[in-house]
N, CA and C atoms of all chains as a GROMACS GRO file, in nm:
protein
  636
    1MET      N    1  12.439  11.005  12.052
    1MET     CA    2  12.381  10.910  11.954
    1MET      C    3  12.299  10.986  11.850
    2ILE      N    4  12.349  10.990  11.730
    2ILE     CA    5  12.282  11.068  11.625
    2ILE      C    6  12.242  10.976  11.510
    3LEU      N    7  12.124  10.998  11.457
    3LEU     CA    8  12.082  10.929  11.335
    3LEU      C    9  12.109  11.024  11.218
    4HIS      N   10  12.201  10.984  11.131
    4HIS     CA   11  12.235  11.066  11.015
    4HIS      C   12  12.151  11.019  10.896
    5ILE      N   13  12.077  11.110  10.837
    5ILE     CA   14  11.986  11.074  10.728
    5ILE      C   15  12.040  11.128  10.595
    6ILE      N   16  12.053  11.036  10.500
    6ILE     CA   17  12.104  11.072  10.367
    6ILE      C   18  11.993  11.049  10.265
    7ASN      N   19  11.951  11.154  10.196
    7ASN     CA   20  11.841  11.137  10.100
    7ASN      C   21  11.877  11.178   9.957
    8ARG      N   22  12.006  11.196   9.932
    8ARG     CA   23  12.050  11.229   9.795
    8ARG      C   24  12.157  11.128   9.752
    9SER      N   25  12.169  11.107   9.623
    9SER     CA   26  12.262  11.006   9.574
    9SER      C   27  12.407  11.042   9.607
   10PRO      N   28  12.484  10.946   9.659
   10PRO     CA   29  12.625  10.973   9.691
   10PRO      C   30  12.711  10.985   9.565
   11PHE      N   31  12.652  10.953   9.449
   11PHE     CA   32  12.731  10.961   9.325
   11PHE      C   33  12.732  11.103   9.267
   12THR      N   34  12.642  11.189   9.314
   12THR     CA   35  12.644  11.327   9.263
   12THR      C   36  12.661  11.432   9.371
   13THR      N   37  12.648  11.391   9.495
   13THR     CA   38  12.665  11.489   9.603
   13THR      C   39  12.773  11.438   9.698
   14ASN      N   40  12.825  11.530   9.779
   14ASN     CA   41  12.926  11.493   9.878
   14ASN      C   42  12.865  11.472  10.016
   15HIS      N   43  12.731  11.467  10.024
   15HIS     CA   44  12.667  11.462  10.155
   15HIS      C   45  12.714  11.342  10.239
   16LEU      N   46  12.719  11.225  10.175
   16LEU     CA   47  12.762  11.106  10.250
   16LEU      C   48  12.907  11.122  10.297
   17LYS      N   49  12.991  11.168  10.207
   17LYS     CA   50  13.132  11.187  10.239
   17LYS      C   51  13.147  11.288  10.354
   18ASN      N   52  13.076  11.398  10.345
   18ASN     CA   53  13.083  11.501  10.450
   18ASN      C   54  13.033  11.446  10.583
   19CYS      N   55  12.929  11.366  10.577
   19CYS     CA   56  12.874  11.303  10.697
   19CYS      C   57  12.975  11.210  10.762
   20LEU      N   58  13.040  11.128  10.678
   20LEU     CA   59  13.134  11.028  10.730
   20LEU      C   60  13.256  11.093  10.796
   21GLU      N   61  13.282  11.218  10.762
   21GLU     CA   62  13.395  11.287  10.824
   21GLU      C   63  13.370  11.322  10.970
   22VAL      N   64  13.243  11.333  11.007
   22VAL     CA   65  13.212  11.378  11.144
   22VAL      C   66  13.130  11.279  11.226
   23ILE      N   67  13.097  11.165  11.167
   23ILE     CA   68  13.011  11.069  11.236
   23ILE      C   69  13.086  11.002  11.351
   24SER      N   70  13.017  10.973  11.461
   24SER     CA   71  13.077  10.904  11.576
   24SER      C   72  13.043  10.756  11.574
   25PRO      N   73  13.126  10.673  11.639
   25PRO     CA   74  13.105  10.528  11.633
   25PRO      C   75  12.967  10.483  11.680
   26GLU      N   76  12.907  10.557  11.775
   26GLU     CA   77  12.777  10.512  11.826
   26GLU      C   78  12.660  10.561  11.740
   27ASP      N   79  12.689  10.641  11.638
   27ASP     CA   80  12.584  10.695  11.550
   27ASP      C   81  12.535  10.590  11.450
   28ALA      N   82  12.427  10.624  11.382
   28ALA     CA   83  12.373  10.534  11.279
   28ALA      C   84  12.340  10.615  11.153
   29LEU      N   85  12.329  10.542  11.042
   29LEU     CA   86  12.297  10.604  10.913
   29LEU      C   87  12.162  10.553  10.864
   30LEU      N   88  12.083  10.643  10.808
   30LEU     CA   89  11.958  10.603  10.743
   30LEU      C   90  11.958  10.656  10.599
   31PHE      N   91  11.940  10.564  10.506
   31PHE     CA   92  11.935  10.602  10.364
   31PHE      C   93  11.791  10.597  10.314
   32MET      N   94  11.747  10.705  10.251
   32MET     CA   95  11.612  10.709  10.194
   32MET      C   96  11.612  10.790  10.065
   33ASP      N   97  11.498  10.788   9.993
   33ASP     CA   98  11.487  10.855   9.863
   33ASP      C   99  11.609  10.817   9.775
   34ASP      N  100  11.667  10.912   9.701
   34ASP     CA  101  11.782  10.879   9.615
   34ASP      C  102  11.906  10.843   9.696
   35GLY      N  103  11.903  10.864   9.826
   35GLY     CA  104  12.014  10.821   9.912
   35GLY      C  105  12.039  10.672   9.906
   36VAL      N  106  11.933  10.594   9.875
   36VAL     CA  107  11.949  10.447   9.873
   36VAL      C  108  12.042  10.400   9.762
   37TYR      N  109  12.075  10.485   9.667
   37TYR     CA  110  12.173  10.444   9.564
   37TYR      C  111  12.309  10.414   9.627
   38ALA      N  112  12.330  10.460   9.750
   38ALA     CA  113  12.455  10.428   9.821
   38ALA      C  114  12.470  10.278   9.845
   39LEU      N  115  12.358  10.206   9.846
   39LEU     CA  116  12.364  10.062   9.874
   39LEU      C  117  12.410   9.981   9.754
   40GLN      N  118  12.409  10.044   9.636
   40GLN     CA  119  12.456   9.977   9.516
   40GLN      C  120  12.609   9.976   9.518
   41GLY      N  121  12.668   9.860   9.500
   41GLY     CA  122  12.814   9.855   9.500
   41GLY      C  123  12.872   9.842   9.640
   42ASP      N  124  12.997   9.876   9.653
   42ASP     CA  125  13.072   9.847   9.775
   42ASP      C  126  13.093   9.966   9.868
   43LEU      N  127  13.026  10.078   9.837
   43LEU     CA  128  13.047  10.201   9.914
   43LEU      C  129  13.037  10.181  10.066
   44LEU      N  130  12.938  10.104  10.109
   44LEU     CA  131  12.907  10.096  10.253
   44LEU      C  132  12.965   9.972  10.319
   45LYS      N  133  13.025   9.888  10.240
   45LYS     CA  134  13.064   9.755  10.285
   45LYS      C  135  13.149   9.756  10.412
   46THR      N  136  13.243   9.850  10.418
   46THR     CA  137  13.340   9.845  10.528
   46THR      C  138  13.307   9.942  10.641
   47LEU      N  139  13.191  10.008  10.634
   47LEU     CA  140  13.158  10.106  10.738
   47LEU      C  141  13.118  10.036  10.868
   48PRO      N  142  13.171  10.083  10.982
   48PRO     CA  143  13.144  10.017  11.109
   48PRO      C  144  13.017  10.065  11.179
   49PHE      N  145  12.932  10.141  11.108
   49PHE     CA  146  12.815  10.198  11.174
   49PHE      C  147  12.691  10.114  11.147
   50LYS      N  148  12.589  10.134  11.232
   50LYS     CA  149  12.459  10.072  11.204
   50LYS      C  150  12.400  10.144  11.083
   51ILE      N  151  12.355  10.065  10.985
   51ILE     CA  152  12.303  10.124  10.862
   51ILE      C  153  12.160  10.075  10.837
   52HIS      N  154  12.072  10.171  10.812
   52HIS     CA  155  11.932  10.139  10.781
   52HIS      C  156  11.897  10.198  10.645
   53ALA      N  157  11.801  10.135  10.578
   53ALA     CA  158  11.755  10.192  10.450
   53ALA      C  159  11.607  10.160  10.434
   54ILE      N  160  11.535  10.251  10.370
   54ILE     CA  161  11.392  10.230  10.345
   54ILE      C  162  11.378  10.131  10.228
   55GLU      N  163  11.318  10.016  10.259
   55GLU     CA  164  11.311   9.907  10.162
   55GLU      C  165  11.235   9.948  10.035
   56MET      N  166  11.124  10.022  10.054
   56MET     CA  167  11.043  10.059   9.936
   56MET      C  168  11.119  10.153   9.842
   57ASP      N  169  11.204  10.237   9.899
   57ASP     CA  170  11.283  10.327   9.814
   57ASP      C  171  11.384  10.247   9.730
   58LEU      N  172  11.434  10.139   9.787
   58LEU     CA  173  11.524  10.050   9.711
   58LEU      C  174  11.448   9.981   9.598
   59GLN      N  175  11.334   9.920   9.635
   59GLN     CA  176  11.258   9.842   9.537
   59GLN      C  177  11.208   9.931   9.423
   60ALA      N  178  11.167  10.052   9.457
   60ALA     CA  179  11.116  10.145   9.356
   60ALA      C  180  11.222  10.171   9.250
   61ARG      N  181  11.349  10.170   9.293
   61ARG     CA  182  11.458  10.202   9.201
   61ARG      C  183  11.524  10.078   9.140
   62GLY      N  184  11.462   9.963   9.162
   62GLY     CA  185  11.515   9.840   9.104
   62GLY      C  186  11.640   9.789   9.172
   63LEU      N  187  11.660   9.831   9.297
   63LEU     CA  188  11.781   9.790   9.369
   63LEU      C  189  11.747   9.686   9.475
   64ASN      N  190  11.849   9.610   9.515
   64ASN     CA  191  11.835   9.529   9.635
   64ASN      C  192  11.964   9.544   9.714
   65ASP      N  193  11.960   9.503   9.838
   65ASP     CA  194  12.079   9.519   9.922
   65ASP      C  195  12.162   9.393   9.911
   66SER      N  196  12.226   9.373   9.797
   66SER     CA  197  12.294   9.245   9.772
   66SER      C  198  12.414   9.226   9.863
   67ASN      N  199  12.472   9.335   9.913
   67ASN     CA  200  12.585   9.320  10.006
   67ASN      C  201  12.538   9.308  10.151
   68SER      N  202  12.406   9.308  10.170
   68SER     CA  203  12.344   9.310  10.304
   68SER      C  204  12.419   9.399  10.401
   69SER      N  205  12.444   9.521  10.355
   69SER     CA  206  12.514   9.616  10.440
   69SER      C  207  12.418   9.691  10.532
   70ALA      N  208  12.287   9.682  10.501
   70ALA     CA  209  12.190   9.762  10.576
   70ALA      C  210  12.076   9.678  10.631
   71THR      N  211  12.012   9.729  10.736
   71THR     CA  212  11.885   9.674  10.783
   71THR      C  213  11.775   9.745  10.706
   72LEU      N  214  11.691   9.667  10.636
   72LEU     CA  215  11.586   9.729  10.556
   72LEU      C  216  11.461   9.750  10.641
   73ILE      N  217  11.406   9.870  10.634
   73ILE     CA  218  11.292   9.904  10.719
   73ILE      C  219  11.179   9.968  10.638
   74ASN      N  220  11.057   9.967  10.695
   74ASN     CA  221  10.945  10.037  10.632
   74ASN      C  222  10.926  10.172  10.700
   75TYR      N  223  10.821  10.245  10.660
   75TYR     CA  224  10.804  10.381  10.713
   75TYR      C  225  10.769  10.381  10.862
   76ALA      N  226  10.688  10.282  10.906
   76ALA     CA  227  10.653  10.275  11.048
   76ALA      C  228  10.780  10.254  11.132
   77GLN      N  229  10.868  10.167  11.082
   77GLN     CA  230  10.994  10.139  11.153
   77GLN      C  231  11.085  10.261  11.150
   78MET      N  232  11.074  10.341  11.043
   78MET     CA  233  11.153  10.462  11.035
   78MET      C  234  11.113  10.560  11.146
   79VAL      N  235  10.983  10.570  11.169
   79VAL     CA  236  10.934  10.658  11.276
   79VAL      C  237  10.991  10.612  11.410
   80GLU      N  238  10.987  10.481  11.434
   80GLU     CA  239  11.043  10.426  11.559
   80GLU      C  240  11.192  10.458  11.570
   81LEU      N  241  11.260  10.446  11.457
   81LEU     CA  242  11.405  10.470  11.455
   81LEU      C  243  11.437  10.616  11.490
   82VAL      N  244  11.365  10.706  11.427
   82VAL     CA  245  11.388  10.850  11.451
   82VAL      C  246  11.357  10.882  11.598
   83ALA      N  247  11.253  10.819  11.651
   83ALA     CA  248  11.216  10.844  11.791
   83ALA      C  249  11.320  10.788  11.887
   84LYS      N  250  11.385  10.680  11.846
   84LYS     CA  251  11.482  10.613  11.933
   84LYS      C  252  11.609  10.696  11.951
   85TYR      N  253  11.647  10.770  11.848
   85TYR     CA  254  11.770  10.850  11.857
   85TYR      C  255  11.737  10.989  11.909
   86PRO      N  256  11.809  11.035  12.012
   86PRO     CA  257  11.780  11.168  12.067
   86PRO      C  258  11.805  11.280  11.966
   87LEU      N  259  11.894  11.256  11.872
   87LEU     CA  260  11.924  11.358  11.771
   87LEU      C  261  11.920  11.295  11.633
   88SER      N  262  11.871  11.372  11.537
   88SER     CA  263  11.888  11.327  11.399
   88SER      C  264  11.937  11.444  11.316
   89LYS      N  265  12.012  11.409  11.212
   89LYS     CA  266  12.066  11.515  11.125
   89LYS      C  267  12.047  11.472  10.981
   90THR      N  268  11.975  11.552  10.905
   90THR     CA  269  11.958  11.523  10.763
   90THR      C  270  12.064  11.598  10.683
   91TRP      N  271  12.134  11.524  10.599
   91TRP     CA  272  12.240  11.584  10.516
   91TRP      C  273  12.182  11.616  10.380
   92PHE      N  274  12.174  11.741  10.347
   92PHE     CA  275  12.120  11.778  10.215
   92PHE      C  276  12.184  11.906  10.167
   93MET      N  277  11.189  12.078   5.548
   93MET     CA  278  11.303  12.101   5.638
   93MET      C  279  11.377  11.969   5.663
   94GLN      N  280  11.507  11.977   5.654
   94GLN     CA  281  11.588  11.859   5.682
   94GLN      C  282  11.576  11.819   5.829
   95PRO      N  283  11.559  11.689   5.856
   95PRO     CA  284  11.558  11.651   5.997
   95PRO      C  285  11.695  11.677   6.062
   96LYS      N  286  11.692  11.717   6.186
   96LYS     CA  287  11.817  11.745   6.257
   96LYS      C  288  11.858  11.626   6.342
   97ASN      N  289  11.988  11.618   6.365
   97ASN     CA  290  12.039  11.517   6.458
   97ASN      C  291  12.031  11.574   6.600
   98LEU      N  292  11.942  11.516   6.679
   98LEU     CA  293  11.925  11.564   6.817
   98LEU      C  294  11.976  11.460   6.915
   99LEU      N  295  12.061  11.503   7.005
   99LEU     CA  296  12.106  11.411   7.110
   99LEU      C  297  12.050  11.458   7.244
  100PHE      N  298  11.976  11.370   7.309
  100PHE     CA  299  11.929  11.396   7.445
  100PHE      C  300  12.028  11.334   7.543
  101VAL      N  301  12.083  11.416   7.630
  101VAL     CA  302  12.177  11.365   7.730
  101VAL      C  303  12.106  11.366   7.866
  102ILE      N  304  12.085  11.247   7.919
  102ILE     CA  305  12.010  11.233   8.045
  102ILE      C  306  12.108  11.208   8.158
  103ARG      N  307  12.112  11.300   8.253
  103ARG     CA  308  12.210  11.290   8.361
  103ARG      C  309  12.146  11.293   8.500
  104HIS      N  310  12.013  11.272   8.506
  104HIS     CA  311  11.945  11.274   8.635
  104HIS      C  312  11.866  11.146   8.659
  105SER      N  313  11.850  11.112   8.786
  105SER     CA  314  11.778  10.989   8.822
  105SER      C  315  11.627  11.008   8.807
  106SER      N  316  11.552  10.899   8.825
  106SER     CA  317  11.410  10.898   8.792
  106SER      C  318  11.321  10.966   8.896
  107TYR      N  319  11.349  10.946   9.023
  107TYR     CA  320  11.252  10.983   9.126
  107TYR      C  321  11.310  11.080   9.229
  108GLY      N  322  11.418  11.147   9.194
  108GLY     CA  323  11.478  11.243   9.286
  108GLY      C  324  11.414  11.380   9.274
  109LEU      N  325  11.490  11.483   9.300
  109LEU     CA  326  11.435  11.619   9.296
  109LEU      C  327  11.406  11.662   9.153
  110PHE      N  328  11.490  11.618   9.062
  110PHE     CA  329  11.473  11.654   8.922
  110PHE      C  330  11.368  11.562   8.860
  111PRO      N  331  11.272  11.617   8.785
  111PRO     CA  332  11.166  11.532   8.730
  111PRO      C  333  11.214  11.449   8.612
  112GLY      N  334  11.269  11.334   8.642
  112GLY     CA  335  11.329  11.249   8.540
  112GLY      C  336  11.235  11.202   8.432
  113ARG      N  337  11.109  11.178   8.469
  113ARG     CA  338  11.016  11.122   8.372
  113ARG      C  339  10.985  11.220   8.259
  114GLU      N  340  10.982  11.349   8.293
  114GLU     CA  341  10.946  11.450   8.194
  114GLU      C  342  11.045  11.452   8.078
  115ILE      N  343  11.169  11.414   8.107
  115ILE     CA  344  11.271  11.407   8.002
  115ILE      C  345  11.227  11.307   7.896
  116LEU      N  346  11.180  11.192   7.944
  116LEU     CA  347  11.142  11.086   7.852
  116LEU      C  348  11.021  11.129   7.768
  117ASP      N  349  10.929  11.204   7.831
  117ASP     CA  350  10.814  11.257   7.755
  117ASP      C  351  10.862  11.354   7.647
  118ALA      N  352  10.960  11.437   7.680
  118ALA     CA  353  11.012  11.535   7.584
  118ALA      C  354  11.074  11.464   7.463
  119ILE      N  355  11.140  11.352   7.489
  119ILE     CA  356  11.203  11.276   7.381
  119ILE      C  357  11.095  11.221   7.286
  120LEU      N  358  10.989  11.167   7.345
  120LEU     CA  359  10.880  11.112   7.263
  120LEU      C  360  10.816  11.224   7.180
  121ALA      N  361  10.800  11.340   7.239
  121ALA     CA  362  10.740  11.453   7.167
  121ALA      C  363  10.829  11.494   7.050
  122ALA      N  364  10.960  11.502   7.073
  122ALA     CA  365  11.053  11.542   6.967
  122ALA      C  366  11.051  11.442   6.852
  123SER      N  367  11.034  11.315   6.884
  123SER     CA  368  11.039  11.212   6.781
  123SER      C  369  10.918  11.226   6.688
  124ALA      N  370  10.808  11.281   6.740
  124ALA     CA  371  10.687  11.298   6.658
  124ALA      C  372  10.711  11.397   6.544
  125TYR      N  373  10.815  11.480   6.556
  125TYR     CA  374  10.847  11.578   6.453
  125TYR      C  375  10.950  11.525   6.352
  126GLY      N  376  10.972  11.395   6.354
  126GLY     CA  377  11.056  11.333   6.253
  126GLY      C  378  11.203  11.370   6.259
  127GLN      N  379  11.252  11.399   6.377
  127GLN     CA  380  11.394  11.430   6.393
  127GLN      C  381  11.475  11.301   6.412
  128ASN      N  382  11.604  11.309   6.384
  128ASN     CA  383  11.692  11.194   6.412
  128ASN      C  384  11.734  11.199   6.558
  129ILE      N  385  11.681  11.109   6.636
  129ILE     CA  386  11.701  11.120   6.780
  129ILE      C  387  11.793  11.012   6.833
  130GLN      N  388  11.888  11.056   6.914
  130GLN     CA  389  11.974  10.964   6.986
  130GLN      C  390  11.968  11.002   7.133
  131VAL      N  391  11.983  10.903   7.220
  131VAL     CA  392  11.972  10.929   7.364
  131VAL      C  393  12.093  10.870   7.435
  132LEU      N  394  12.157  10.954   7.517
  132LEU     CA  395  12.272  10.908   7.594
  132LEU      C  396  12.239  10.915   7.742
  133PHE      N  397  12.252  10.801   7.809
  133PHE     CA  398  12.232  10.797   7.954
  133PHE      C  399  12.369  10.803   8.020
  134MET      N  400  12.391  10.906   8.100
  134MET     CA  401  12.519  10.913   8.171
  134MET      C  402  12.501  10.967   8.313
  135ASP      N  403  12.606  10.953   8.394
  135ASP     CA  404  12.602  10.994   8.535
  135ASP      C  405  12.475  10.938   8.601
  136GLU      N  406  12.399  11.020   8.674
  136GLU     CA  407  12.282  10.968   8.746
  136GLU      C  408  12.172  10.919   8.651
  137GLY      N  409  12.178  10.959   8.525
  137GLY     CA  410  12.081  10.913   8.426
  137GLY      C  411  12.081  10.762   8.409
  138ILE      N  412  12.192  10.699   8.444
  138ILE     CA  413  12.203  10.553   8.437
  138ILE      C  414  12.090  10.486   8.516
  139TRP      N  415  12.053  10.546   8.628
  139TRP     CA  416  11.951  10.484   8.715
  139TRP      C  417  11.816  10.474   8.644
  140GLN      N  418  11.790  10.559   8.545
  140GLN     CA  419  11.661  10.556   8.477
  140GLN      C  420  11.638  10.423   8.404
  141ILE      N  421  11.748  10.362   8.359
  141ILE     CA  422  11.733  10.239   8.282
  141ILE      C  423  11.762  10.115   8.366
  142LYS      N  424  11.774  10.132   8.498
  142LYS     CA  425  11.789  10.015   8.587
  142LYS      C  426  11.664   9.929   8.576
  143SER      N  427  11.684   9.797   8.564
  143SER     CA  428  11.569   9.706   8.552
  143SER      C  429  11.499   9.689   8.688
  144ASP      N  430  11.381   9.629   8.683
  144ASP     CA  431  11.302   9.592   8.802
  144ASP      C  432  11.259   9.708   8.892
  145GLN      N  433  11.236   9.824   8.836
  145GLN     CA  434  11.188   9.936   8.918
  145GLN      C  435  11.041   9.914   8.955
  146GLN      N  436  11.010   9.932   9.082
  146GLN     CA  437  10.870   9.919   9.129
  146GLN      C  438  10.825  10.052   9.187
  147ALA      N  439  10.813  10.151   9.100
  147ALA     CA  440  10.791  10.288   9.145
  147ALA      C  441  10.656  10.307   9.215
  148ASN      N  442  10.561  10.216   9.189
  148ASN     CA  443  10.431  10.226   9.256
  148ASN      C  444  10.446  10.223   9.409
  149LEU      N  445  10.551  10.160   9.458
  149LEU     CA  446  10.573  10.151   9.603
  149LEU      C  447  10.596  10.288   9.667
  150ILE      N  448  10.645  10.384   9.589
  150ILE     CA  449  10.664  10.518   9.644
  150ILE      C  450  10.570  10.617   9.574
  151ALA      N  451  10.455  10.564   9.532
  151ALA     CA  452  10.349  10.646   9.472
  151ALA      C  453  10.396  10.725   9.352
  152GLN      N  454  10.482  10.663   9.269
  152GLN     CA  455  10.527  10.727   9.146
  152GLN      C  456  10.495  10.633   9.028
  153LYS      N  457  10.501  10.688   8.908
  153LYS     CA  458  10.486  10.603   8.790
  153LYS      C  459  10.623  10.558   8.744
  154SER      N  460  10.633  10.433   8.706
  154SER     CA  461  10.761  10.380   8.661
  154SER      C  462  10.802  10.442   8.528
  155VAL      N  463  10.932  10.470   8.516
  155VAL     CA  464  10.981  10.523   8.388
  155VAL      C  465  10.994  10.414   8.284
  156GLU      N  466  10.982  10.290   8.327
  156GLU     CA  467  11.005  10.179   8.233
  156GLU      C  468  10.901  10.175   8.121
  157LYS      N  469  10.777  10.223   8.153
  157LYS     CA  470  10.674  10.227   8.049
  157LYS      C  471  10.709  10.330   7.943
  158ASN      N  472  10.761  10.445   7.985
  158ASN     CA  473  10.804  10.547   7.889
  158ASN      C  474  10.917  10.492   7.802
  159LEU      N  475  11.008  10.420   7.865
  159LEU     CA  476  11.121  10.364   7.791
  159LEU      C  477  11.073  10.261   7.690
  160ALA      N  478  10.971  10.183   7.730
  160ALA     CA  479  10.918  10.082   7.640
  160ALA      C  480  10.857  10.147   7.516
  161ALA      N  481  10.806  10.271   7.532
  161ALA     CA  482  10.744  10.342   7.420
  161ALA      C  483  10.849  10.386   7.317
  162PHE      N  484  10.974  10.392   7.356
  162PHE     CA  485  11.080  10.434   7.263
  162PHE      C  486  11.078  10.351   7.135
  163GLU      N  487  11.059  10.220   7.153
  163GLU     CA  488  11.064  10.130   7.039
  163GLU      C  489  10.950  10.161   6.940
  164ILE      N  490  10.831  10.188   6.996
  164ILE     CA  491  10.715  10.220   6.913
  164ILE      C  492  10.740  10.349   6.834
  165TYR      N  493  10.808  10.442   6.896
  165TYR     CA  494  10.838  10.570   6.833
  165TYR      C  495  10.966  10.563   6.748
  166GLU      N  496  11.016  10.443   6.734
  166GLU     CA  497  11.139  10.418   6.657
  166GLU      C  498  11.259  10.499   6.706
  167ILE      N  499  11.267  10.513   6.837
  167ILE     CA  500  11.387  10.572   6.898
  167ILE      C  501  11.473  10.454   6.942
  168GLU      N  502  11.567  10.420   6.857
  168GLU     CA  503  11.640  10.296   6.881
  168GLU      C  504  11.787  10.317   6.908
  169GLU      N  505  11.833  10.443   6.890
  169GLU     CA  506  11.975  10.467   6.914
  169GLU      C  507  11.998  10.516   7.056
  170LEU      N  508  12.012  10.419   7.145
  170LEU     CA  509  12.030  10.449   7.287
  170LEU      C  510  12.175  10.415   7.326
  171PHE      N  511  12.233  10.503   7.406
  171PHE     CA  512  12.372  10.482   7.445
  171PHE      C  513  12.388  10.493   7.597
  172VAL      N  514  12.482  10.414   7.647
  172VAL     CA  515  12.512  10.416   7.790
  172VAL      C  516  12.658  10.457   7.808
  173CYS      N  517  12.680  10.553   7.896
  173CYS     CA  518  12.818  10.590   7.929
  173CYS      C  519  12.877  10.480   8.018
  174GLU      N  520  12.977  10.414   7.964
  174GLU     CA  521  13.038  10.299   8.032
  174GLU      C  522  13.095  10.337   8.169
  175ARG      N  523  13.164  10.452   8.171
  175ARG     CA  524  13.226  10.496   8.298
  175ARG      C  525  13.121  10.515   8.407
  176SER      N  526  13.009  10.583   8.370
  176SER     CA  527  12.904  10.610   8.469
  176SER      C  528  12.845  10.479   8.523
  177ALA      N  529  12.825  10.383   8.433
  177ALA     CA  530  12.766  10.255   8.474
  177ALA      C  531  12.862  10.180   8.566
  178LEU      N  532  12.989  10.175   8.528
  178LEU     CA  533  13.086  10.100   8.609
  178LEU      C  534  13.100  10.162   8.748
  179GLU      N  535  13.103  10.296   8.753
  179GLU     CA  536  13.111  10.365   8.883
  179GLU      C  537  12.998  10.324   8.977
  180ARG      N  538  12.882  10.295   8.918
  180ARG     CA  539  12.763  10.264   8.997
  180ARG      C  540  12.739  10.114   9.010
  181GLY      N  541  12.832  10.033   8.967
  181GLY     CA  542  12.817   9.888   8.979
  181GLY      C  543  12.707   9.832   8.890
  182ILE      N  544  12.680   9.899   8.778
  182ILE     CA  545  12.574   9.856   8.686
  182ILE      C  546  12.637   9.785   8.567
  183SER      N  547  12.589   9.662   8.541
  183SER     CA  548  12.639   9.588   8.425
  183SER      C  549  12.528   9.579   8.320
  184ALA      N  550  12.562   9.523   8.205
  184ALA     CA  551  12.464   9.513   8.096
  184ALA      C  552  12.341   9.435   8.139
  185ASP      N  553  12.357   9.340   8.232
  185ASP     CA  554  12.243   9.260   8.279
  185ASP      C  555  12.146   9.341   8.364
  186ASP      N  556  12.192   9.455   8.415
  186ASP     CA  557  12.110   9.534   8.509
  186ASP      C  558  12.022   9.637   8.441
  187ILE      N  559  12.032   9.650   8.309
  187ILE     CA  560  11.956   9.759   8.246
  187ILE      C  561  11.841   9.706   8.161
  188SER      N  562  11.736   9.789   8.152
  188SER     CA  563  11.610   9.744   8.095
  188SER      C  564  11.598   9.774   7.945
  189VAL      N  565  11.694   9.843   7.886
  189VAL     CA  566  11.683   9.876   7.744
  189VAL      C  567  11.801   9.818   7.666
  190ASP      N  568  11.781   9.810   7.536
  190ASP     CA  569  11.886   9.761   7.448
  190ASP      C  570  11.970   9.882   7.406
  191ALA      N  571  12.086   9.898   7.467
  191ALA     CA  572  12.166  10.018   7.442
  191ALA      C  573  12.311   9.981   7.411
  192GLN      N  574  12.376  10.073   7.342
  192GLN     CA  575  12.517  10.052   7.307
  192GLN      C  576  12.604  10.120   7.413
  193TRP      N  577  12.708  10.049   7.459
  193TRP     CA  578  12.794  10.105   7.564
  193TRP      C  579  12.909  10.182   7.498
  194LEU      N  580  12.930  10.304   7.547
  194LEU     CA  581  13.032  10.390   7.486
  194LEU      C  582  13.139  10.430   7.586
  195ASN      N  583  13.263  10.426   7.541
  195ASN     CA  584  13.372  10.480   7.624
  195ASN      C  585  13.383  10.631   7.599
  196THR      N  586  13.474  10.694   7.669
  196THR     CA  587  13.483  10.840   7.664
  196THR      C  588  13.510  10.892   7.522
  197ALA      N  589  13.598  10.824   7.451
  197ALA     CA  590  13.631  10.869   7.315
  197ALA      C  591  13.508  10.862   7.224
  198SER      N  592  13.430  10.755   7.238
  198SER     CA  593  13.311  10.740   7.154
  198SER      C  594  13.206  10.844   7.190
  199ILE      N  595  13.200  10.881   7.318
  199ILE     CA  596  13.103  10.984   7.359
  199ILE      C  597  13.143  11.119   7.300
  200GLN      N  598  13.272  11.147   7.298
  200GLN     CA  599  13.319  11.272   7.234
  200GLN      C  600  13.276  11.276   7.088
  201ALA      N  601  13.292  11.163   7.020
  201ALA     CA  602  13.255  11.156   6.879
  201ALA      C  603  13.105  11.174   6.861
  202LEU      N  604  13.028  11.110   6.950
  202LEU     CA  605  12.881  11.120   6.944
  202LEU      C  606  12.836  11.265   6.962
  203LEU      N  607  12.894  11.333   7.060
  203LEU     CA  608  12.856  11.471   7.089
  203LEU      C  609  12.885  11.563   6.970
  204SER      N  610  13.000  11.542   6.910
  204SER     CA  611  13.044  11.639   6.810
  204SER      C  612  12.972  11.625   6.676
  205LYS      N  613  12.901  11.516   6.654
  205LYS     CA  614  12.832  11.500   6.525
  205LYS      C  615  12.687  11.547   6.528
  206GLN      N  616  12.642  11.609   6.640
  206GLN     CA  617  12.502  11.649   6.654
  206GLN      C  618  12.476  11.789   6.598
  207ASP      N  619  12.348  11.815   6.560
  207ASP     CA  620  12.305  11.951   6.529
  207ASP      C  621  12.266  12.024   6.657
  208GLN      N  622  12.203  11.950   6.747
  208GLN     CA  623  12.163  12.008   6.875
  208GLN      C  624  12.185  11.904   6.984
  209ILE      N  625  12.226  11.954   7.102
  209ILE     CA  626  12.238  11.866   7.219
  209ILE      C  627  12.144  11.920   7.326
  210LEU      N  628  12.053  11.834   7.371
  210LEU     CA  629  11.958  11.875   7.475
  210LEU      C  630  11.995  11.805   7.605
  211SER      N  631  12.027  11.883   7.706
  211SER     CA  632  12.076  11.827   7.832
  211SER      C  633  11.970  11.830   7.939
  212PHE      N  634  11.953  11.717   8.005
  212PHE     CA  635  11.856  11.710   8.115
  212PHE      C  636  11.917  11.644   8.237
   0.00000   0.00000   0.00000
């Protein structure tokens, strides 16, 4: 069970794509910082993984999760999330 | 001295690793020297003009105030790369500035008529 953390925009980096090539069904994704731009549009719509995103990072950038593809969390919940997964991997 | 045609090409987002806000400050500074300034938002630069940014939530200053200053400085020729916006699911309703949307051919024409192109 791995928490994959994406903190760069999927529109300029291949981090999300590279991550999706090796992610396992029981893993989860966390989007933060410029990574939350992944929630704009249909990129994540069909992904079968648990998806989390930092709500304040979305709001700061004028975005909302209109496709409701992710569970929106705050920083305290992020700490709980990271603690819950035995492994985490940041893609950068 | 004749004013020069300066095009600022903004290709980075507001709050990522690249200091997006400083670009907007540079544009305001250049305008004080009476140059003919045009600004093109493309690729990740599109995010800078996304409406409803609440940057205070992540302890940053919103770029929207800098953008609002453009009008006061008479920087009115703003352009949006249509392809970049469509790729990101951004429509005309989603942006905070009054800008002209350009296709690839129009961007080629815009680039080639400049005296200087400043890329950020």
